[in-house]
PLY file of the C-alpha trace (Angstrom):
ply
format ascii 1.0
element vertex 206
property float x
property float y
property float z
element edge 205
property int vertex1
property int vertex2
end_header
0.00 0.00 0.00
1.13 3.55 -0.76
0.02 7.06 0.14
0.60 9.02 -3.06
3.30 11.17 -1.43
6.34 11.07 -3.69
9.69 10.18 -2.06
11.75 11.58 -4.92
12.12 11.90 -8.68
14.41 9.14 -9.95
16.33 9.03 -13.24
15.76 6.17 -15.65
19.06 4.46 -16.50
17.50 2.07 -19.00
14.30 0.20 -19.79
14.65 -2.94 -21.87
13.26 -6.48 -21.85
10.68 -5.35 -19.26
13.46 -4.49 -16.78
13.48 -0.89 -15.58
16.67 0.40 -13.92
16.50 3.59 -11.87
19.09 5.82 -10.24
18.01 7.44 -6.98
19.20 8.33 -3.49
16.64 5.89 -2.07
18.13 2.41 -1.55
15.55 -0.39 -1.50
16.10 -4.08 -0.80
15.46 -6.94 -3.19
11.80 -7.92 -2.94
10.62 -4.47 -1.83
7.54 -2.96 -3.45
7.97 0.49 -4.92
5.56 2.66 -6.89
7.04 4.04 -10.10
4.81 6.74 -11.59
2.01 5.13 -9.62
2.71 1.54 -10.70
3.50 -0.97 -7.94
6.64 -2.89 -8.99
8.99 -5.32 -7.26
12.71 -4.66 -6.81
14.69 -7.52 -8.39
18.25 -6.13 -8.25
20.17 -3.52 -6.28
23.44 -1.98 -7.47
25.77 0.63 -5.96
23.88 3.63 -7.29
20.75 2.12 -8.84
18.11 -0.58 -8.57
15.97 -2.54 -11.02
12.29 -3.48 -11.07
10.39 -5.76 -13.41
7.39 -4.55 -15.43
4.87 -7.35 -15.99
3.45 -7.79 -19.52
-0.05 -6.89 -18.30
1.28 -3.63 -16.83
3.15 -2.88 -20.04
-0.10 -3.38 -21.97
-1.82 -0.63 -19.93
0.96 1.83 -19.15
2.55 3.74 -22.08
6.28 3.09 -22.42
6.92 6.84 -22.13
5.91 6.64 -18.45
9.08 4.60 -17.84
11.50 6.96 -19.61
13.68 9.91 -18.52
12.47 10.71 -14.98
9.83 9.07 -12.79
8.15 9.56 -9.43
9.00 6.89 -6.86
7.43 6.00 -3.53
8.35 2.98 -1.37
5.50 0.96 0.11
4.31 1.99 3.56
5.88 0.22 6.51
3.87 -0.76 9.57
3.76 2.20 11.94
4.41 4.84 9.26
2.47 8.07 9.54
-0.44 7.94 7.10
-0.95 10.97 4.87
-2.17 11.37 1.28
-4.77 8.64 0.66
-4.88 4.86 0.22
-3.11 4.01 -3.03
-2.74 0.43 -4.27
-0.34 1.06 -7.13
-2.80 -0.47 -9.61
-3.19 1.79 -12.64
-6.79 1.70 -13.91
-6.28 3.66 -17.10
-4.26 6.43 -18.70
-5.51 9.96 -19.17
-4.29 12.91 -21.17
-3.71 16.52 -20.20
-6.37 18.42 -22.17
-5.85 21.94 -20.84
-3.60 23.84 -18.43
-4.84 27.05 -16.86
-2.16 29.09 -15.02
-3.32 30.69 -11.77
-1.74 33.33 -9.55
-1.02 30.54 -7.07
-0.63 27.26 -8.97
-2.48 25.95 -12.01
-5.62 24.11 -13.09
-5.03 20.88 -15.00
-7.87 19.33 -16.99
-7.38 15.60 -17.53
-9.34 13.67 -20.15
-10.10 10.00 -19.45
-12.14 7.22 -21.10
-15.79 7.86 -20.20
-16.22 4.51 -18.45
-13.85 5.63 -15.66
-15.64 8.88 -14.83
-17.98 7.05 -12.43
-14.98 6.31 -10.19
-13.84 9.95 -10.08
-15.60 11.91 -7.35
-15.71 15.71 -6.86
-13.57 16.60 -3.82
-12.43 12.98 -3.72
-8.92 11.59 -4.11
-7.15 10.45 -7.26
-3.62 9.37 -8.10
-1.87 10.90 -11.11
1.50 9.29 -11.94
1.68 8.25 -8.29
0.83 11.68 -6.86
-2.12 11.91 -4.45
-4.37 14.78 -5.56
-7.86 16.13 -4.88
-10.44 16.30 -7.66
-12.12 19.70 -7.93
-14.68 19.19 -10.71
-15.82 16.24 -12.78
-17.18 16.52 -16.34
-18.51 14.08 -18.93
-15.10 12.73 -19.93
-12.61 14.78 -17.92
-11.89 16.28 -14.52
-10.12 19.31 -13.09
-7.26 19.41 -10.59
-5.80 22.50 -8.97
-2.08 21.97 -8.40
-0.44 24.12 -5.72
3.09 25.57 -6.15
4.68 23.11 -3.70
3.43 20.12 -5.74
4.52 21.73 -8.99
8.01 22.40 -7.63
8.51 18.88 -6.25
6.97 16.67 -8.93
7.15 16.15 -12.67
3.73 17.74 -13.08
5.51 21.04 -13.74
6.75 19.52 -17.02
3.35 18.35 -18.25
1.99 19.86 -21.44
-1.27 19.51 -23.34
-1.15 15.97 -24.71
0.98 14.51 -21.91
-0.26 11.03 -20.94
-0.65 10.23 -17.24
-1.21 7.06 -15.22
-4.47 7.17 -13.28
-5.56 5.19 -10.24
-9.12 6.05 -9.31
-10.61 6.00 -5.82
-10.42 2.49 -4.38
-13.64 2.85 -2.37
-15.63 4.01 -5.42
-14.46 0.91 -7.28
-15.39 -1.40 -4.39
-18.86 0.13 -4.05
-19.52 -0.15 -7.79
-18.37 -3.77 -7.75
-20.57 -4.61 -4.75
-23.61 -3.00 -6.37
-22.98 -4.95 -9.56
-23.11 -8.15 -7.47
-26.05 -7.16 -5.23
-28.14 -10.13 -6.40
-25.40 -12.51 -5.34
-25.04 -10.60 -2.06
-28.75 -11.02 -1.29
-28.20 -14.77 -1.37
-25.24 -14.46 0.97
-21.53 -14.22 0.25
-18.92 -16.74 1.25
-15.42 -15.68 2.31
-14.25 -17.09 -1.01
-16.65 -14.78 -2.87
-15.39 -11.77 -0.91
-11.76 -12.74 -1.52
-12.39 -13.12 -5.25
-14.05 -9.70 -5.42
-11.17 -8.10 -3.52
-8.56 -9.74 -5.73
-10.26 -8.33 -8.83
-8.87 -4.94 -7.77
0 1
1 2
2 3
3 4
4 5
5 6
6 7
7 8
8 9
9 10
10 11
11 12
12 13
13 14
14 15
15 16
16 17
17 18
18 19
19 20
20 21
21 22
22 23
23 24
24 25
25 26
26 27
27 28
28 29
29 30
30 31
31 32
32 33
33 34
34 35
35 36
36 37
37 38
38 39
39 40
40 41
41 42
42 43
43 44
44 45
45 46
46 47
47 48
48 49
49 50
50 51
51 52
52 53
53 54
54 55
55 56
56 57
57 58
58 59
59 60
60 61
61 62
62 63
63 64
64 65
65 66
66 67
67 68
68 69
69 70
70 71
71 72
72 73
73 74
74 75
75 76
76 77
77 78
78 79
79 80
80 81
81 82
82 83
83 84
84 85
85 86
86 87
87 88
88 89
89 90
90 91
91 92
92 93
93 94
94 95
95 96
96 97
97 98
98 99
99 100
100 101
101 102
102 103
103 104
104 105
105 106
106 107
107 108
108 109
109 110
110 111
111 112
112 113
113 114
114 115
115 116
116 117
117 118
118 119
119 120
120 121
121 122
122 123
123 124
124 125
125 126
126 127
127 128
128 129
129 130
130 131
131 132
132 133
133 134
134 135
135 136
136 137
137 138
138 139
139 140
140 141
141 142
142 143
143 144
144 145
145 146
146 147
147 148
148 149
149 150
150 151
151 152
152 153
153 154
154 155
155 156
156 157
157 158
158 159
159 160
160 161
161 162
162 163
163 164
164 165
165 166
166 167
167 168
168 169
169 170
170 171
171 172
172 173
173 174
174 175
175 176
176 177
177 178
178 179
179 180
180 181
181 182
182 183
183 184
184 185
185 186
186 187
187 188
188 189
189 190
190 191
191 192
192 193
193 194
194 195
195 196
196 197
197 198
198 199
199 200
200 201
201 202
202 203
203 204
204 205
């Protein structure tokens, strides 16, 4: 589990044969989970000044290759006893969106993100969303897009400052919205009673 609070921006050393090698000041251990631009990946090798994670074929089929190039946000998984901030992030990318419009403000900027219409139902006004691993609050939701207001601190400390119209972003929607929608879709089965195996299967689907 993650919080959507970025530890640092790491540099991509190389990405080939589904192995992504990153250079950062953070030193993980083999087997650790780490979110890279919002994608939960497992550390498979640690070198003197870098570490490598493996990108599964299913992940590669959802996440554009450009999200694993140049620089990336990284966040290690929460440890027991860590202070919880941000929001609950699983590191499971639901879909990719695209920056449709950027509106500079006197104190930050509005970013309008376009997404496939079928994911709008999971995006809630004033709710939480993860963009490339960054925990953010949704301001407004439209038919096929939503608006975020990014404060100067977030712009200064994340790659969002480099986004342009057309930039693709990894999106993880609100976990609770997805669970509720899934439960409602199975309400007939629920009325007959759910076994622990049913509940486990529903949980594993996310």
